[in-house]
Backbone as a printed PyTorch tensor [residue, N CA C, xyz], in Angstrom:
tensor([[[  0.8300,  -1.1780,   0.0000],
         [  0.0000,   0.0000,   0.0000],
         [  0.8840,   1.2540,   0.0000]],

        [[  0.4100,   2.2710,  -0.6930],
         [  1.1470,   3.5210,  -0.7130],
         [  2.2960,   3.5660,  -1.6920]],

        [[  2.4190,   2.5630,  -2.5520],
         [  3.4640,   2.5600,  -3.5690],
         [  2.9540,   1.8740,  -4.8210]],

        [[  3.5100,   2.2410,  -5.9600],
         [  3.1030,   1.6340,  -7.2180],
         [  3.4870,   0.1590,  -7.2440]],

        [[  2.7210,  -0.6440,  -7.9580],
         [  2.9770,  -2.0820,  -8.0170],
         [  4.1330,  -2.4300,  -8.9420]],

        [[  4.5020,  -1.5040,  -9.8380],
         [  5.5710,  -1.7800, -10.7920],
         [  5.0750,  -2.1320, -12.1770]],

        [[  3.7680,  -2.0880, -12.3910],
         [  3.2170,  -2.3420, -13.7200],
         [  3.7770,  -1.3140, -14.6960]],

        [[  4.3770,  -1.7890, -15.8050],
         [  5.0580,  -0.8690, -16.7230],
         [  4.2240,  -0.5260, -17.9420]],

        [[  3.1820,  -1.2980, -18.2340],
         [  2.4490,  -1.0950, -19.4780],
         [  1.5220,   0.1130, -19.4550]],

        [[  0.9790,   0.4450, -18.3010],
         [  0.0520,   1.5770, -18.2000],
         [  0.3830,   2.3840, -16.9490]],

        [[  0.0160,   3.6810, -16.9320],
         [  0.3010,   4.5020, -15.7460],
         [ -0.5120,   4.0170, -14.5430]],

        [[  0.0180,   4.2280, -13.3570],
         [ -0.7160,   3.9260, -12.1330],
         [ -0.3310,   4.9330, -11.0580]],

        [[ -1.1610,   5.0320, -10.0500],
         [ -0.8900,   5.9310,  -8.9340],
         [ -0.5040,   5.1150,  -7.7110]],

        [[  0.1440,   5.7760,  -6.7690],
         [  0.6590,   5.0770,  -5.5960],
         [ -0.3820,   4.8870,  -4.5090]],

        [[ -1.4520,   5.6840,  -4.5330],
         [ -2.3900,   5.6360,  -3.4220],
         [ -1.7840,   6.3140,  -2.2000]],

        [[ -2.2950,   5.9970,  -1.0290],
         [ -1.8080,   6.6350,   0.1970],
         [ -1.9000,   5.6780,   1.3730]],

        [[ -0.7630,   5.4280,   2.0040],
         [ -0.7200,   4.7430,   3.2910],
         [ -0.3720,   5.7950,   4.3400]],

        [[ -1.3620,   6.3210,   5.0580],
         [ -1.1140,   7.4450,   5.9670],
         [ -0.2570,   7.0490,   7.1650]],

        [[  0.5310,   7.9890,   7.6210],
         [  1.3760,   7.8200,   8.8040],
         [  1.1730,   9.0260,   9.7230]],

        [[  1.6090,   8.9330,  10.9800],
         [  1.5130,  10.0990,  11.8630],
         [  2.2130,  11.3300,  11.2900]],

        [[  3.3810,  11.1250,  10.6700],
         [  4.0970,  12.2600,  10.1000],
         [  3.3230,  12.8700,   8.9390]],

        [[  2.7350,  11.9980,   8.0900],
         [  1.9370,  12.5020,   6.9660],
         [  0.7680,  13.3410,   7.4810]],

        [[  0.0830,  12.8740,   8.5230],
         [ -1.0650,  13.6190,   9.0310],
         [ -0.6420,  14.9750,   9.5910]],

        [[  0.4790,  14.9950,  10.2950],
         [  0.9350,  16.2640,  10.8530],
         [  1.3330,  17.2300,   9.7440]],

        [[  2.0500,  16.7120,   8.7350],
         [  2.4820,  17.5690,   7.6310],
         [  1.2960,  18.0890,   6.8270]],

        [[  0.2400,  17.2880,   6.7310],
         [ -0.9050,  17.6430,   5.8950],
         [ -1.9260,  18.4910,   6.6390]],

        [[ -2.2090,  18.1340,   7.8980],
         [ -3.2830,  18.7930,   8.6470],
         [ -2.8120,  19.5190,   9.9080]],

        [[ -1.5250,  19.4020,  10.2300],
         [ -1.0000,  19.9540,  11.4860],
         [ -1.7500,  19.3860,  12.6840]],

        [[ -2.0720,  18.1000,  12.5920],
         [ -2.7740,  17.4020,  13.6680],
         [ -2.0120,  16.1400,  14.0430]],

        [[ -2.1390,  15.7470,  15.3060],
         [ -1.4910,  14.5240,  15.7750],
         [ -2.3170,  13.2990,  15.4010]],

        [[ -1.6420,  12.1780,  15.2990],
         [ -2.2940,  10.8940,  15.0440],
         [ -3.0730,  10.4700,  16.2840]],

        [[ -4.2580,   9.8950,  16.0860],
         [ -5.1010,   9.4850,  17.2070],
         [ -5.3790,   7.9880,  17.1610]],

        [[ -5.9070,   7.4710,  18.2600],
         [ -6.3230,   6.0680,  18.2910],
         [ -7.3890,   5.8150,  17.2320]],

        [[ -8.2680,   6.7890,  17.0400],
         [ -9.2970,   6.6470,  16.0160],
         [ -8.7210,   6.4920,  14.6220]],

        [[ -7.6050,   7.1730,  14.3360],
         [ -6.9480,   7.0170,  13.0390],
         [ -6.4400,   5.5880,  12.8620]],

        [[ -5.8980,   5.0220,  13.9240],
         [ -5.4070,   3.6430,  13.8620],
         [ -6.5540,   2.6710,  13.6200]],

        [[ -7.6660,   2.8830,  14.3140],
         [ -8.8370,   2.0240,  14.1300],
         [ -9.3490,   2.1270,  12.6990]],

        [[ -9.4810,   3.3400,  12.1910],
         [ -9.9430,   3.5300,  10.8200],
         [ -9.0230,   2.8470,   9.8190]],

        [[ -7.7200,   3.0090,  10.0010],
         [ -6.7670,   2.4100,   9.0760],
         [ -6.8500,   0.8930,   9.0970]],

        [[ -7.0850,   0.3200,  10.2710],
         [ -7.1140,  -1.1400,  10.3960],
         [ -8.2640,  -1.7700,   9.6260]],

        [[ -9.3140,  -0.9930,   9.3420],
         [-10.4480,  -1.5230,   8.5820],
         [-10.5560,  -0.8840,   7.1970]],

        [[ -9.4810,  -0.2060,   6.7810],
         [ -9.4560,   0.3260,   5.4260],
         [-10.2240,   1.6100,   5.2380]],

        [[-10.4700,   2.3490,   6.3120],
         [-11.1740,   3.6230,   6.1870],
         [-10.2380,   4.7740,   6.5440]],

        [[-10.8130,   5.9390,   6.7610],
         [ -9.9860,   7.0870,   7.0900],
         [ -9.2540,   7.6240,   5.8740]],

        [[ -7.9480,   7.8460,   6.0250],
         [ -7.1500,   8.4920,   4.9850],
         [ -6.6180,   7.5170,   3.9310]],

        [[ -6.7450,   6.2230,   4.1550],
         [ -6.1670,   5.2280,   3.2480],
         [ -6.7560,   5.3430,   1.8410]],

        [[ -5.8740,   5.3200,   0.8310],
         [ -6.2920,   5.3140,  -0.5700],
         [ -5.5840,   4.1710,  -1.2880]],

        [[ -6.3590,   3.3220,  -1.9640],
         [ -5.7760,   2.1810,  -2.6710],
         [ -6.3910,   2.0630,  -4.0570]],

        [[ -5.6970,   1.3480,  -4.9280],
         [ -6.2210,   1.0510,  -6.2560],
         [ -6.6750,  -0.4040,  -6.3020]],

        [[ -7.5800,  -0.7560,  -7.2130],
         [ -7.9630,  -2.1620,  -7.3670],
         [ -6.7700,  -3.0690,  -7.6480]],

        [[ -5.7870,  -2.5700,  -8.4070],
         [ -4.6110,  -3.3860,  -8.7110],
         [ -3.8010,  -3.6810,  -7.4560]],

        [[ -3.6620,  -2.7060,  -6.5700],
         [ -2.9460,  -2.9450,  -5.3150],
         [ -3.6400,  -4.0110,  -4.4740]],

        [[ -4.9640,  -3.9500,  -4.4200],
         [ -5.7110,  -4.9440,  -3.6550],
         [ -5.5910,  -6.3210,  -4.3000]],

        [[ -5.6230,  -6.3740,  -5.6280],
         [ -5.4710,  -7.6560,  -6.3240],
         [ -4.0990,  -8.2560,  -6.0490]],

        [[ -3.0630,  -7.4260,  -6.0590],
         [ -1.7180,  -7.9210,  -5.7750],
         [ -1.6270,  -8.4380,  -4.3400]],

        [[ -2.2140,  -7.7080,  -3.4050],
         [ -2.1910,  -8.1260,  -2.0090],
         [ -2.9190,  -9.4540,  -1.8200]],

        [[ -4.1070,  -9.5890,  -2.4230],
         [ -4.8690, -10.8320,  -2.2840],
         [ -4.1610, -11.9930,  -2.9650]],

        [[ -3.4720, -11.7210,  -4.0660],
         [ -2.6830, -12.7600,  -4.7200],
         [ -1.5900, -13.2690,  -3.7930]],

        [[ -0.9640, -12.3510,  -3.0560],
         [  0.0750, -12.7500,  -2.1090],
         [ -0.5080, -13.5590,  -0.9560]],

        [[ -1.6640, -13.1610,  -0.4720],
         [ -2.3330, -13.9370,   0.5780],
         [ -2.6250, -15.3450,   0.0800]],

        [[ -3.0550, -15.4440,  -1.1710],
         [ -3.4180, -16.7420,  -1.7390],
         [ -2.2140, -17.6470,  -1.9480]],

        [[ -1.0650, -17.0660,  -2.3480],
         [  0.0800, -17.9120,  -2.7100],
         [  1.0300, -18.1970,  -1.5570]],

        [[  0.7260, -17.6760,  -0.3750],
         [  1.5730, -17.9460,   0.7710],
         [  2.4070, -16.7700,   1.2260]],

        [[  2.2380, -15.6050,   0.5790],
         [  2.8990, -14.4100,   1.0810],
         [  3.8080, -13.6660,   0.1290]],

        [[  4.0290, -14.1900,  -1.0880],
         [  4.9440, -13.5360,  -2.0270],
         [  4.2250, -12.4990,  -2.8770]],

        [[  4.7690, -11.2870,  -2.9270],
         [  4.2390, -10.2190,  -3.7740],
         [  4.9300, -10.2700,  -5.1300]],

        [[  4.1390, -10.4360,  -6.1860],
         [  4.6860, -10.4630,  -7.5420],
         [  4.3240,  -9.1810,  -8.2800]],

        [[  5.2540,  -8.6950,  -9.0830],
         [  4.9860,  -7.5150,  -9.9020],
         [  3.9760,  -7.8740, -10.9810]],

        [[  2.8850,  -7.1250, -11.0990],
         [  1.8750,  -7.4350, -12.1190],
         [  2.3950,  -7.1640, -13.5360]],

        [[  1.8330,  -7.8700, -14.5000],
         [  2.1390,  -7.6060, -15.9060],
         [  0.9150,  -7.9500, -16.7350]],

        [[  0.8400,  -7.3880, -17.9400],
         [ -0.3290,  -7.5760, -18.7940],
         [ -0.1140,  -8.6160, -19.8760]],

        [[  1.1010,  -8.7390, -20.3820],
         [  1.3740,  -9.6310, -21.5140],
         [  2.1640, -10.8320, -21.0190]],

        [[  1.5670, -12.0100, -21.1280],
         [  2.2280, -13.2280, -20.6620],
         [  3.2040, -13.7790, -21.6940]],

        [[  2.7880, -13.7390, -22.9810],
         [  3.6430, -14.3390, -24.0130],
         [  3.4180, -13.6460, -25.3510]],

        [[  4.5090, -13.4190, -26.0700],
         [  4.4510, -12.9040, -27.4370],
         [  5.0320, -13.9710, -28.3460]],

        [[  4.2350, -14.4770, -29.2800],
         [  4.6930, -15.5450, -30.1560],
         [  5.7830, -15.0600, -31.1060]],

        [[  6.6160, -15.9900, -31.5310],
         [  7.6850, -15.6760, -32.4710],
         [  7.0910, -15.2350, -33.8010]],

        [[  7.7580, -14.2960, -34.4500],
         [  7.2980, -13.8210, -35.7490],
         [  8.4500, -13.2380, -36.5320]],

        [[  8.6660, -13.7200, -37.7520],
         [  9.7820, -13.2460, -38.5500],
         [ 11.0970, -13.5820, -37.8760]],

        [[ 11.9070, -12.5630, -37.6590],
         [ 13.2020, -12.7810, -37.0080],
         [ 13.1250, -12.6410, -35.4910]],

        [[ 11.9240, -12.3230, -34.9880],
         [ 11.7680, -12.1130, -33.5520],
         [ 11.4540, -13.4220, -32.8310]],

        [[ 12.2290, -13.7750, -31.8150],
         [ 11.9510, -15.0140, -31.0740],
         [ 10.7470, -14.8450, -30.1570]],

        [[ 10.2390, -15.9550, -29.6770],
         [  9.1450, -15.9100, -28.7120],
         [  9.6110, -15.2210, -27.4320]],

        [[  8.7280, -14.4030, -26.8710],
         [  9.0290, -13.7250, -25.6140],
         [  8.0300, -14.1750, -24.5530]],

        [[  8.5370, -14.6450, -23.4400],
         [  7.6920, -15.1150, -22.3410],
         [  8.0320, -14.3130, -21.0870]],

        [[  7.0240, -13.7040, -20.4920],
         [  7.2330, -12.9280, -19.2720],
         [  7.4120, -13.8650, -18.0820]],

        [[  8.4660, -13.6610, -17.3400],
         [  8.7200, -14.4560, -16.1440],
         [  8.2420, -13.6890, -14.9110]],

        [[  7.4420, -14.3240, -14.0660],
         [  6.9860, -13.6380, -12.8480],
         [  8.1640, -13.1270, -12.0260]],

        [[  8.0450, -11.8950, -11.5380],
         [  9.1090, -11.2620, -10.7670],
         [  8.6290, -11.0060,  -9.3450]],

        [[  9.2260, -11.7150,  -8.3940],
         [  8.8930, -11.5000,  -6.9810],
         [  9.5210, -10.1920,  -6.5200]],

        [[  8.7230,  -9.3410,  -5.8660],
         [  9.2530,  -8.0450,  -5.4220],
         [  9.1650,  -7.8560,  -3.9100]],

        [[  8.8430,  -8.9290,  -3.2090],
         [  8.8080,  -8.8300,  -1.7560],
         [  7.8500,  -9.8360,  -1.1520]],

        [[  7.6950,  -9.7520,   0.1570],
         [  6.7750, -10.6330,   0.8680],
         [  5.9080,  -9.8110,   1.8110]],

        [[  4.7250, -10.3380,   2.0960],
         [  3.8620,  -9.6880,   3.0730],
         [  4.5550,  -9.7100,   4.4340]],

        [[  4.5780,  -8.5930,   5.1480],
         [  5.2880,  -8.5250,   6.4350],
         [  4.4640,  -9.0860,   7.5860]],

        [[  4.0350, -10.3390,   7.4470],
         [  3.2400, -10.9830,   8.4890],
         [  3.7450, -12.4030,   8.6930]],

        [[  3.4550, -12.9690,   9.8530],
         [  3.8890, -14.3300,  10.1640],
         [  3.0180, -15.3450,   9.4380]],

        [[  3.4910, -16.5730,   9.3720],
         [  2.7170, -17.6360,   8.7310],
         [  1.4180, -17.8960,   9.4850]],

        [[  1.4450, -17.7320,  10.8040],
         [  0.2260, -17.9270,  11.5960],
         [ -0.8000, -16.8460,  11.2800]],

        [[ -0.3420, -15.6110,  11.1630],
         [ -1.2510, -14.5190,  10.8080],
         [ -1.8050, -14.7160,   9.4070]],

        [[ -0.9610, -15.1630,   8.4850],
         [ -1.4090, -15.4170,   7.1160],
         [ -2.4920, -16.4940,   7.0920]],

        [[ -2.2960, -17.5610,   7.8480],
         [ -3.2900, -18.6330,   7.8950],
         [ -4.6110, -18.1310,   8.4750]],

        [[ -4.5330, -17.3020,   9.5120],
         [ -5.7440, -16.7210,  10.0970],
         [ -6.4600, -15.8390,   9.0890]],

        [[ -5.7010, -15.0680,   8.3340],
         [ -6.2740, -14.2030,   7.3070],
         [ -6.9740, -15.0250,   6.2300]],

        [[ -6.3460, -16.1020,   5.7900],
         [ -6.9580, -16.9740,   4.7850],
         [ -8.2610, -17.5810,   5.3000]],

        [[ -8.2640, -18.0050,   6.5510],
         [ -9.4780, -18.5710,   7.1450],
         [-10.5860, -17.5300,   7.2340]],

        [[-10.2170, -16.3090,   7.5990],
         [-11.2090, -15.2450,   7.6910],
         [-11.8150, -14.9010,   6.3450]],

        [[-10.9920, -14.8580,   5.3070],
         [-11.4880, -14.5670,   3.9630],
         [-12.4310, -15.6570,   3.4730]],

        [[-12.1390, -16.8960,   3.8130],
         [-13.0290, -17.9930,   3.4360],
         [-14.3460, -17.9100,   4.2040]],

        [[-14.2720, -17.5050,   5.4690],
         [-15.4880, -17.3960,   6.2840],
         [-16.4430, -16.3380,   5.7430]],

        [[-15.9100, -15.3160,   5.0920],
         [-16.7590, -14.2660,   4.5160],
         [-17.7800, -14.8490,   3.5510]],

        [[-17.3960, -15.8820,   2.8200],
         [-18.2780, -16.4520,   1.7910],
         [-18.9400, -17.7580,   2.2040]],

        [[-18.5190, -18.3410,   3.3290],
         [-19.0340, -19.6660,   3.6810],
         [-19.7790, -19.7260,   5.0100]],

        [[-19.4620, -18.8350,   5.9400],
         [-20.1080, -18.8680,   7.2490],
         [-21.3900, -18.0410,   7.2350]],

        [[-22.3360, -18.4250,   8.0680],
         [-23.6430, -17.7620,   8.0640],
         [-23.5530, -16.2770,   8.3890]],

        [[-22.5440, -15.8930,   9.1700],
         [-22.3870, -14.4770,   9.5060],
         [-21.4090, -13.7590,   8.5820]],

        [[-20.9700, -14.4180,   7.5200],
         [-20.0900, -13.7860,   6.5430],
         [-20.8420, -12.7510,   5.7270]],

        [[-20.2020, -11.6260,   5.4370],
         [-20.9000, -10.5310,   4.7590],
         [-21.3070, -10.8610,   3.3290]],

        [[-20.7140, -11.9080,   2.7420],
         [-21.0770, -12.2730,   1.3650],
         [-21.5180, -13.7250,   1.2470]],

        [[-21.8200, -14.3660,   2.3740],
         [-22.1690, -15.7910,   2.3250],
         [-23.4110, -16.0430,   1.4830]],

        [[-24.3880, -15.1450,   1.5470],
         [-25.6150, -15.3470,   0.7770],
         [-25.3870, -15.1630,  -0.7130]],

        [[-24.3290, -14.4630,  -1.0890],
         [-24.0390, -14.2490,  -2.5050],
         [-23.3130, -15.4310,  -3.1340]],

        [[-22.6640, -16.2550,  -2.3270],
         [-21.9070, -17.3820,  -2.8640],
         [-22.5140, -18.7300,  -2.4840]],

        [[-23.6850, -18.7170,  -1.8750],
         [-24.3550, -19.9620,  -1.4880],
         [-24.6370, -20.8080,  -2.7250]],

        [[-24.2940, -22.0900,  -2.6450],
         [-24.5690, -23.0050,  -3.7420],
         [-23.5250, -23.0330,  -4.8340]],

        [[-22.5310, -22.1740,  -4.7760],
         [-21.4750, -22.1620,  -5.7900],
         [-20.5400, -23.3380,  -5.5530]],

        [[-20.2620, -24.1000,  -6.6070],
         [-19.4380, -25.3020,  -6.4640],
         [-17.9490, -24.9890,  -6.3450]],

        [[-17.5510, -23.7690,  -6.6390],
         [-16.1570, -23.3440,  -6.5260],
         [-15.9930, -22.5410,  -5.2380]],

        [[-15.0230, -22.9080,  -4.4110],
         [-14.8170, -22.1840,  -3.1570],
         [-14.1340, -20.8400,  -3.4210]],

        [[-14.6380, -19.8120,  -2.7820],
         [-14.1190, -18.4510,  -2.9370],
         [-13.7330, -17.9040,  -1.5700]],

        [[-12.5640, -17.2820,  -1.4910],
         [-12.1480, -16.5440,  -0.2960],
         [-12.0790, -15.0770,  -0.6750]],

        [[-12.6510, -14.2060,   0.1420],
         [-12.6490, -12.8030,  -0.2570],
         [-13.2040, -11.8920,   0.8110]],

        [[-13.3740, -10.6300,   0.4370],
         [-13.8500,  -9.6140,   1.3800],
         [-14.6700,  -8.5670,   0.6480]],

        [[-15.8160,  -8.2460,   1.2520],
         [-16.6120,  -7.1350,   0.7430],
         [-15.9920,  -5.8190,   1.1990]],

        [[-16.3130,  -4.7590,   0.4760],
         [-15.8660,  -3.4280,   0.8670],
         [-16.9030,  -2.3970,   0.4710]],

        [[-17.1450,  -1.4400,   1.3370],
         [-18.0710,  -0.3400,   1.0530],
         [-17.3220,   0.9480,   1.3620]],

        [[-16.8080,   1.5850,   0.3130],
         [-15.9160,   2.7290,   0.4910],
         [-16.6610,   4.0450,   0.3540]],

        [[-16.5210,   4.8840,   1.3650],
         [-17.1230,   6.2100,   1.3030],
         [-16.5380,   6.9740,   0.1230]],

        [[-17.4120,   7.6810,  -0.6050],
         [-16.9530,   8.3930,  -1.7950],
         [-17.6850,   9.7140,  -1.9270]],

        [[-16.9460,  10.8020,  -2.1680],
         [-17.6140,  12.0870,  -2.3880],
         [-18.3130,  12.0990,  -3.7400]],

        [[-19.3180,  12.8960,  -3.8650],
         [-20.0230,  12.9880,  -5.1350],
         [-21.4620,  13.3830,  -4.9330]],

        [[-22.1430,  13.7160,  -6.0140],
         [-23.5250,  14.2030,  -5.9010],
         [-24.5020,  13.1570,  -5.3850]],

        [[-24.2330,  11.8650,  -5.6280],
         [-25.1750,  10.8340,  -5.1930],
         [-25.0000,  10.4840,  -3.7300]],

        [[-23.7890,  10.6560,  -3.2190],
         [-23.5180,  10.2840,  -1.8380],
         [-23.4200,   8.7890,  -1.6300]],

        [[-23.4790,   8.0080,  -2.7160],
         [-23.4330,   6.5520,  -2.5850],
         [-21.9850,   6.0650,  -2.5520]],

        [[-21.7050,   5.0340,  -1.7650],
         [-20.3380,   4.5180,  -1.6650],
         [-19.9630,   3.6540,  -2.8650]],

        [[-18.6610,   3.3940,  -2.9730],
         [-18.1680,   2.4520,  -3.9730],
         [-18.3480,   1.0300,  -3.4300]],

        [[-18.7640,   0.1340,  -4.2960],
         [-18.9800,  -1.2690,  -3.9330],
         [-17.7670,  -2.0940,  -4.3650]],

        [[-17.1560,  -2.7960,  -3.4060],
         [-15.9570,  -3.6070,  -3.6730],
         [-16.2080,  -5.0760,  -3.3150]],

        [[-15.5840,  -5.9520,  -4.0640],
         [-15.3590,  -7.3180,  -3.5890],
         [-14.0200,  -7.7670,  -4.1450]],

        [[-13.1510,  -8.2240,  -3.2580],
         [-11.8230,  -8.6990,  -3.6390],
         [-11.6440, -10.1100,  -3.1080]],

        [[-11.0630, -10.9820,  -3.9150],
         [-10.8800, -12.3480,  -3.4530],
         [-10.0750, -13.1970,  -4.3980]],

        [[-10.0450, -14.4930,  -4.0980],
         [ -9.3400, -15.4530,  -4.9570],
         [-10.0880, -16.7750,  -4.9350]],

        [[ -9.7990, -17.5990,  -5.9400],
         [-10.4830, -18.8920,  -6.0720],
         [ -9.6490, -19.8440,  -6.9270]],

        [[ -9.8710, -21.1740,  -6.7210],
         [-10.5540, -21.8200,  -5.5930],
         [ -9.7900, -21.5430,  -4.2960]],

        [[-10.4950, -21.4610,  -3.2110],
         [ -9.8730, -21.0680,  -1.9500],
         [ -8.8120, -22.0590,  -1.4930]],

        [[ -9.0090, -23.3560,  -1.7780],
         [ -8.0760, -24.3690,  -1.3010],
         [ -6.8720, -24.5520,  -2.2170]],

        [[ -6.9740, -24.1340,  -3.4810],
         [ -5.8620, -24.2250,  -4.4300],
         [ -5.9980, -23.0720,  -5.4160]],

        [[ -5.6320, -21.8640,  -5.0050],
         [ -5.9530, -20.6620,  -5.7890],
         [ -5.3390, -20.6340,  -7.1830]],

        [[ -6.1570, -20.2230,  -8.1410],
         [ -5.7200, -20.0000,  -9.5140],
         [ -5.8220, -18.5320,  -9.9110]],

        [[ -6.8150, -17.8360,  -9.3740],
         [ -7.1020, -16.4690,  -9.8030],
         [ -7.3550, -15.5800,  -8.5900]],

        [[ -6.7450, -14.3910,  -8.5990],
         [ -7.0850, -13.3270,  -7.6500],
         [ -7.7330, -12.2050,  -8.4470]],

        [[ -8.7700, -11.6010,  -7.8960],
         [ -9.5660, -10.6720,  -8.6950],
         [-10.2150,  -9.6270,  -7.7890]],

        [[-10.4640,  -8.4610,  -8.3680],
         [-11.1410,  -7.3770,  -7.6570],
         [-12.2580,  -6.8350,  -8.5310]],

        [[-13.4290,  -6.6410,  -7.9440],
         [-14.5510,  -5.9860,  -8.6220],
         [-14.8380,  -4.6890,  -7.8780]],

        [[-14.8900,  -3.5870,  -8.6200],
         [-15.1990,  -2.2730,  -8.0590],
         [-16.2900,  -1.6270,  -8.9010]],

        [[-17.3870,  -1.2530,  -8.2570],
         [-18.4780,  -0.5400,  -8.9250],
         [-18.6410,   0.7930,  -8.2080]],

        [[-18.4510,   1.8790,  -8.9230],
         [-18.4200,   3.1930,  -8.2900],
         [-19.8150,   3.7460,  -8.0090]],

        [[-19.9400,   4.4080,  -6.8530],
         [-21.1380,   5.1870,  -6.4910],
         [-22.4360,   4.4150,  -6.6770]],

        [[-22.5180,   3.2460,  -6.0360],
         [-23.7070,   2.4110,  -6.2260],
         [-24.2530,   1.8350,  -4.9310]],

        [[-23.3950,   1.4680,  -3.9730],
         [-23.9080,   0.8890,  -2.7390],
         [-22.9290,  -0.0750,  -2.1010]],

        [[-23.4360,  -0.9830,  -1.2930],
         [-22.6000,  -1.8760,  -0.5000],
         [-21.9200,  -2.9530,  -1.3470]],

        [[-20.7720,  -3.4240,  -0.8380],
         [-20.0150,  -4.4460,  -1.5450],
         [-20.7670,  -5.7450,  -1.7180]],

        [[-21.5150,  -6.1450,  -0.7050],
         [-22.2510,  -7.4060,  -0.7920],
         [-23.4270,  -7.3250,  -1.7500]],

        [[-23.9050,  -6.1150,  -2.0180],
         [-25.0940,  -5.9610,  -2.8610],
         [-24.7850,  -5.9730,  -4.3470]],

        [[-23.6110,  -5.4860,  -4.7360],
         [-23.3330,  -5.3090,  -6.1570],
         [-22.0350,  -5.9790,  -6.6120]],

        [[-20.9090,  -5.6450,  -5.9820],
         [-19.6370,  -6.1960,  -6.4300],
         [-19.5500,  -7.7020,  -6.2090]],

        [[-20.0320,  -8.1920,  -5.0670],
         [-19.9520,  -9.6260,  -4.7800],
         [-20.7200, -10.4750,  -5.7920]],

        [[-21.9580, -10.1280,  -6.1610],
         [-22.6520, -10.9090,  -7.1910],
         [-21.9320, -10.8880,  -8.5410]],

        [[-21.3030,  -9.7650,  -8.8830],
         [-20.5470,  -9.7020, -10.1300],
         [-19.3150, -10.5970, -10.0630]],

        [[-18.6640, -10.6200,  -8.8960],
         [-17.5170, -11.5010,  -8.7000],
         [-17.9400, -12.9530,  -8.9070]],

        [[-19.0870, -13.3210,  -8.3430],
         [-19.5800, -14.6920,  -8.5160],
         [-19.7780, -15.0120,  -9.9900]],

        [[-20.3760, -14.0950, -10.7330],
         [-20.5860, -14.3340, -12.1610],
         [-19.2630, -14.5500, -12.8900]],

        [[-18.2330, -13.8210, -12.5160],
         [-16.9390, -13.9670, -13.1770],
         [-16.2990, -15.3090, -12.8400]],

        [[-16.4910, -15.7860, -11.6210],
         [-16.0340, -17.1310, -11.2640],
         [-16.7620, -18.1650, -12.1150]],

        [[-18.0640, -18.0110, -12.2260],
         [-18.8610, -18.9450, -13.0220],
         [-18.4370, -18.9210, -14.4810]],

        [[-18.1910, -17.7360, -15.0220],
         [-17.7600, -17.6220, -16.4140],
         [-16.3940, -18.2700, -16.6200]],

        [[-15.5040, -18.1300, -15.6550],
         [-14.1590, -18.7040, -15.7590],
         [-14.2180, -20.2190, -15.9040]],

        [[-15.1650, -20.8440, -15.2060],
         [-15.2820, -22.3000, -15.2490],
         [-16.3860, -22.7830, -16.1860]],

        [[-16.9780, -21.8850, -16.9460],
         [-18.0160, -22.2780, -17.8910],
         [-19.3070, -22.7180, -17.2360]],

        [[-19.6130, -22.1810, -16.0650],
         [-20.8390, -22.5300, -15.3470],
         [-21.9580, -21.5620, -15.7180]],

        [[-23.2110, -21.9630, -15.5340],
         [-24.3240, -21.0310, -15.7620],
         [-24.1970, -19.8120, -14.8550]],

        [[-24.5100, -18.6420, -15.3930],
         [-24.3670, -17.4110, -14.6270],
         [-25.5770, -17.1770, -13.7310]],

        [[-25.3090, -16.8790, -12.4730],
         [-26.3650, -16.5100, -11.5370],
         [-26.8250, -15.0870, -11.8480]],

        [[-28.1230, -14.8550, -12.0210],
         [-28.5980, -13.4990, -12.3440],
         [-28.1660, -12.4850, -11.2920]],

        [[-27.8250, -11.2990, -11.7510],
         [-27.4530, -10.2280, -10.8360],
         [-28.6940,  -9.6610, -10.1670]],

        [[-28.5670,  -9.1860,  -8.9320],
         [-29.7220,  -8.5640,  -8.2720],
         [-30.1080,  -7.2770,  -8.9780]],

        [[-31.3750,  -6.9320,  -8.8850],
         [-31.8630,  -5.7070,  -9.5030],
         [-31.3210,  -4.4970,  -8.7560]],

        [[-30.9040,  -3.4960,  -9.5110],
         [-30.4350,  -2.2520,  -8.9120],
         [-31.6360,  -1.3520,  -8.6780]],

        [[-31.8780,  -1.0210,  -7.4200],
         [-33.0360,  -0.2120,  -7.0600],
         [-32.5800,   1.2050,  -6.7360]],

        [[-33.0880,   2.1640,  -7.4660],
         [-32.7780,   3.5640,  -7.2040],
         [-33.7600,   4.1170,  -6.1670]],

        [[-33.2280,   4.6670,  -5.0870],
         [-34.0570,   5.2580,  -4.0400],
         [-34.0480,   6.7700,  -4.2160]],

        [[-35.2280,   7.3560,  -4.3420],
         [-35.3290,   8.8050,  -4.5180],
         [-36.1980,   9.4020,  -3.4170]],

        [[-36.1200,  10.6970,  -3.2430],
         [-36.9420,  11.3510,  -2.2270],
         [-36.3080,  11.2970,  -0.8590]],

        [[-37.0680,  11.6130,   0.1540],
         [-36.5700,  11.6540,   1.5260],
         [-36.5870,  10.2670,   2.1570]]])
């Protein structure tokens, strides 16, 4: 968080991982316990991109290694040009213990499988196990509606894909992004697509 992933094909922004020094320099205010609480749940001053979250979830899925993202896996040989194959480049590891990583993986799986999971009702009956997290990000704008997030990986027991769905200014993560994530899992495995929930516009007081 707070740094570019290293993707070279398209521009990206670093986002923001706030620190006490950053807050003082920006607002001339001291860091508070409330700032720590907000940061721990992804709120407050934290700014991230979908790509950063996808990279982080990929590392959680693979055991802790952060790989630099890339867009082109292979370029076939043509004329005098040999085949070019992109080799994954490890750029670091998550700064957490193996026990913490295992707890995190269990928690992400519980989101979609346990009755009190925020997205369990969206993944009920799916034959592919998904580990992930809903997100509802406050966003300025005329509608006042938050951004809907769902980030995760699948299959949870032997991950192949890490993915992020972000729908801007629409509502909660479990209501919109999570059902879209499910459809993408189904499409990946050639399964019938579960219909998306109807988007209801609320007007008036």
